[in-house]
MMTF fields as JSON, N, C-alpha, C and O atoms, coordinates in Angstrom:
{
  "mmtfVersion": "1.0.0",
  "mmtfProducer": "UNKNOWN",
  "numBonds": 243,
  "numAtoms": 244,
  "numGroups": 61,
  "numChains": 1,
  "numModels": 1,
  "chainsPerModel": [1],
  "groupsPerChain": [61],
  "chainIdList": ["A"],
  "bondAtomList": [4, 2, 8, 6, 12, 10, 16, 14, 20, 18, 24, 22, 28, 26, 32, 30, 36, 34, 40, 38, 44, 42, 48, 46, 52, 50, 56, 54, 60, 58, 64, 62, 68, 66, 72, 70, 76, 74, 80, 78, 84, 82, 88, 86, 92, 90, 96, 94, 100, 98, 104, 102, 108, 106, 112, 110, 116, 114, 120, 118, 124, 122, 128, 126, 132, 130, 136, 134, 140, 138, 144, 142, 148, 146, 152, 150, 156, 154, 160, 158, 164, 162, 168, 166, 172, 170, 176, 174, 180, 178, 184, 182, 188, 186, 192, 190, 196, 194, 200, 198, 204, 202, 208, 206, 212, 210, 216, 214, 220, 218, 224, 222, 228, 226, 232, 230, 236, 234, 240, 238],
  "bondOrderList": [1, 1, 1, 1, 1, 1, 1, 1, 1, 1, 1, 1, 1, 1, 1, 1, 1, 1, 1, 1, 1, 1, 1, 1, 1, 1, 1, 1, 1, 1, 1, 1, 1, 1, 1, 1, 1, 1, 1, 1, 1, 1, 1, 1, 1, 1, 1, 1, 1, 1, 1, 1, 1, 1, 1, 1, 1, 1, 1, 1],
  "groupList": [{"groupName": "UNK", "atomNameList": ["N", "CA", "C", "O"], "elementList": ["N", "C", "C", "O"], "formalChargeList": [0, 0, 0, 0], "bondAtomList": [1, 0, 2, 1, 3, 2], "bondOrderList": [1, 1, 2], "singleLetterCode": "X", "chemCompType": "L-PEPTIDE LINKING"}],
  "groupTypeList": [0, 0, 0, 0, 0, 0, 0, 0, 0, 0, 0, 0, 0, 0, 0, 0, 0, 0, 0, 0, 0, 0, 0, 0, 0, 0, 0, 0, 0, 0, 0, 0, 0, 0, 0, 0, 0, 0, 0, 0, 0, 0, 0, 0, 0, 0, 0, 0, 0, 0, 0, 0, 0, 0, 0, 0, 0, 0, 0, 0, 0],
  "groupIdList": [1, 2, 3, 4, 5, 6, 7, 8, 9, 10, 11, 12, 13, 14, 15, 16, 17, 18, 19, 20, 21, 22, 23, 24, 25, 26, 27, 28, 29, 30, 31, 32, 33, 34, 35, 36, 37, 38, 39, 40, 41, 42, 43, 44, 45, 46, 47, 48, 49, 50, 51, 52, 53, 54, 55, 56, 57, 58, 59, 60, 61],
  "secStructList": [7, 7, 2, 2, 2, 2, 2, 2, 2, 2, 2, 2, 2, 2, 2, 2, 2, 2, 2, 2, 2, 2, 2, 2, 2, 6, 1, 1, 7, 7, 2, 2, 2, 2, 2, 2, 2, 2, 2, 2, 2, 2, 2, 2, 2, 2, 2, 2, 2, 2, 2, 2, 2, 2, 2, 2, 2, 2, 2, 2, 7],
  "xCoordList": [16.75, 16.708, 16.976, 17.852, 16.136, 16.217, 17.468, 18.161, 17.757, 18.815, 18.729, 19.684, 17.475, 17.264, 17.429, 18.008, 16.898, 16.99, 18.501, 18.908, 19.347, 20.719, 21.305, 22.052, 21.032, 21.624, 21.228, 22.078, 19.993, 19.567, 20.315, 20.816, 20.389, 21.011, 22.536, 23.134, 23.076, 24.558, 24.787, 25.744, 23.871, 23.933, 23.775, 24.546, 22.844, 22.652, 23.915, 24.335, 24.482, 25.671, 26.824, 27.486, 26.964, 27.954, 27.838, 28.828, 26.59, 26.346, 26.668, 27.222, 26.326, 26.622, 28.118, 28.59, 28.86, 30.283, 30.923, 31.758, 30.443, 30.945, 30.77, 31.72, 29.587, 29.414, 30.073, 30.559, 30.141, 30.85, 32.353, 32.977, 32.935, 34.376, 34.652, 35.627, 33.833, 34.006, 33.914, 34.669, 32.959, 32.859, 34.071, 34.475, 34.687, 35.844, 37.094, 37.942, 37.225, 38.375, 38.4, 39.177, 37.525, 37.549, 36.146, 36.053, 35.124, 33.826, 33.034, 31.997, 33.479, 32.811, 32.627, 33.346, 31.643, 31.332, 32.522, 33.144, 32.821, 33.98, 33.495, 33.149, 33.45, 32.815, 33.735, 33.199, 34.908, 35.811, 35.382, 35.31, 35.108, 34.631, 33.324, 33.017, 32.471, 31.061, 31.147, 30.466, 31.989, 32.011, 32.636, 32.152, 33.698, 34.365, 33.445, 33.313, 32.816, 31.981, 30.659, 30.135, 30.154, 28.968, 29.25, 28.431, 30.42, 30.778, 31.147, 30.774, 31.89, 32.21, 30.888, 30.713, 29.983, 28.825, 27.989, 27.46, 27.836, 26.993, 27.584, 26.821, 28.946, 29.625, 29.399, 29.157, 29.473, 29.193, 27.795, 27.625, 26.755, 25.394, 25.207, 24.336, 25.944, 25.824, 26.402, 25.831, 27.592, 28.234, 27.375, 27.293, 26.744, 25.851, 24.641, 24.195, 24.15, 22.992, 23.425, 22.696, 24.531, 25.038, 25.293, 24.955, 25.871, 26.104, 24.823, 24.727, 23.751, 22.487, 21.842, 21.204, 21.978, 21.458, 22.15, 21.479, 23.474, 24.264, 23.809, 23.684, 23.553, 23.118, 21.733, 21.464, 20.89, 19.594, 19.659, 18.885, 20.523, 20.605, 21.218, 20.774, 22.223, 22.809, 21.902, 22.046, 20.912, 20.059, 19.085, 18.671, 18.692, 17.633, 18.196, 17.459, 19.501, 20.045, 20.279, 20.746],
  "yCoordList": [22.58, 21.106, 20.349, 20.661, 19.328, 18.553, 17.662, 17.533, 17.074, 16.292, 14.912, 14.38, 14.42, 13.189, 13.344, 12.512, 14.426, 14.705, 14.852, 14.325, 15.578, 15.615, 14.303, 13.995, 13.44, 12.161, 11.304, 10.622, 11.344, 10.55, 10.971, 10.125, 12.238, 12.799, 12.425, 12.074, 12.496, 12.116, 10.668, 10.313, 9.83, 8.317, 8.137, 7.398, 8.763, 8.581, 9.08, 8.467, 10.182, 10.69, 9.528, 9.095, 9.102, 8.037, 6.841, 6.307, 6.387, 5.226, 5.459, 4.588, 6.591, 6.961, 6.994, 6.534, 7.575, 7.728, 6.298, 5.903, 5.519, 4.116, 3.264, 2.578, 3.236, 2.471, 3.126, 2.4, 4.443, 5.054, 4.841, 4.502, 5.05, 4.73, 3.196, 2.829, 2.391, 0.942, 0.555, -0.283, 1.193, 0.98, 1.416, 0.816, 2.514, 3.049, 2.276, 2.098, 1.818, 1.023, -0.459, -0.886, -1.224, -2.644, -3.345, -4.572, -2.549, -3.105, -3.548, -4.196, -3.227, -3.607, -2.312, -1.318, -2.43, -1.355, -1.187, -2.136, 0.131, 0.538, 1.062, 2.24, 0.254, 0.746, 1.932, 2.77, 2.008, 3.049, 4.448, 5.447, 4.482, 5.669, 6.033, 7.218, 5.032, 5.219, 5.96, 6.959, 5.44, 5.922, 7.411, 8.329, 7.53, 8.86, 9.911, 10.999, 9.607, 10.651, 10.964, 12.078, 9.872, 10.118, 11.042, 11.909, 10.873, 11.685, 13.103, 14.068, 13.252, 14.57, 15.313, 16.46, 14.708, 15.386, 15.766, 16.877, 14.884, 15.233, 16.37, 17.196, 16.479, 17.657, 18.928, 19.997, 18.818, 19.929, 20.503, 21.72, 19.6, 20.046, 20.578, 21.425, 20.15, 20.664, 22.153, 23.088, 22.22, 23.52, 24.602, 25.761, 24.136, 24.956, 25.462, 26.601, 24.56, 24.97, 25.893, 26.817, 25.658, 26.53, 27.926, 28.943, 27.949, 29.283, 29.958, 31.156, 29.226, 29.953, 30.389, 31.441, 29.656, 30.092, 31.308, 32.216, 31.392, 32.532, 33.774, 34.842, 33.684, 34.74, 35.312, 36.51, 34.363, 34.755, 35.526, 36.473, 35.207, 35.855, 37.276, 38.212, 37.455, 38.773, 39.645, 40.865, 39.097, 39.937, 40.633, 41.742, 40.089, 40.647, 41.782, 42.634, 41.769, 42.691, 44.112, 45.025],
  "zCoordList": [-16.273, -16.611, -15.314, -14.508, -15.195, -13.944, -13.893, -14.902, -12.793, -12.634, -13.393, -13.959, -13.326, -14.039, -15.564, -16.261, -15.998, -17.507, -17.9, -18.935, -17.064, -17.356, -17.371, -18.3, -16.379, -16.261, -17.505, -18.078, -17.894, -19.046, -20.304, -21.045, -20.537, -21.724, -21.646, -22.663, -20.578, -20.372, -20.726, -21.415, -20.231, -20.545, -22.049, -22.662, -22.622, -24.096, -24.879, -25.86, -24.415, -25.099, -24.899, -25.842, -23.587, -23.381, -24.207, -24.707, -24.367, -25.141, -26.632, -27.303, -27.104, -28.467, -28.762, -29.802, -27.768, -28.003, -27.908, -28.721, -26.8, -26.627, -27.803, -28.179, -28.458, -29.718, -30.883, -31.75, -30.996, -32.146, -32.104, -33.11, -30.896, -30.886, -31.119, -31.774, -30.604, -30.839, -32.296, -32.789, -32.983, -34.51, -35.231, -36.227, -34.71, -35.328, -35.023, -35.897, -33.82, -33.364, -33.751, -34.605, -33.097, -33.262, -33.459, -33.512, -33.559, -33.831, -32.601, -32.747, -31.441, -30.202, -29.317, -29.429, -28.475, -27.51, -26.631, -26.154, -26.434, -25.514, -24.175, -24.091, -23.124, -21.852, -21.266, -20.541, -21.52, -20.899, -21.528, -20.813, -22.848, -23.399, -22.969, -22.838, -22.724, -22.235, -20.873, -20.643, -20.011, -18.623, -18.628, -17.965, -19.406, -19.452, -20.035, -19.474, -21.138, -21.756, -20.981, -21.001, -20.284, -19.513, -18.34, -18.035, -17.657, -16.537, -16.985, -16.317, -18.127, -18.641, -19.019, -18.605, -19.77, -20.18, -18.983, -18.954, -17.969, -16.853, -16.065, -15.563, -15.913, -15.281, -16.11, -15.551, -17.359, -18.247, -18.101, -18.036, -18.049, -17.803, -16.401, -16.204, -15.444, -14.088, -14.028, -13.467, -14.678, -14.726, -15.471, -15.064, -16.586, -17.25, -16.489, -16.627, -15.693, -14.873, -13.72, -13.36, -13.18, -12.054, -12.653, -12.048, -13.806, -14.536, -14.707, -14.44, -15.168, -15.457, -14.101, -14.069, -13.031, -11.744, -11.238, -10.746, -11.328, -10.925, -11.718, -11.118, -13.053, -13.893, -13.52, -13.597, -13.114, -12.654, -11.379, -11.236, -10.421, -9.252, -9.445, -8.78, -10.334, -10.532, -11.336, -11.254, -12.162, -12.978, -12.086, -12.425, -10.996, -10.049, -9.192, -8.696, -9.034, -8.095, -8.734, -8.054]
}
């Protein structure tokens, strides 16, 4: 998965969580939840890609 695709998916997840938490809390968009979940999901995607690359390297040896 490319970096741009990971970033786009992370932003979509962040927007969904920002609006969803706002709907549950006070009916407004919550930018702090947007930022937190965008960063967390982007880091999770990066770690997943790193793990895949390491598995590919060890499979060939």
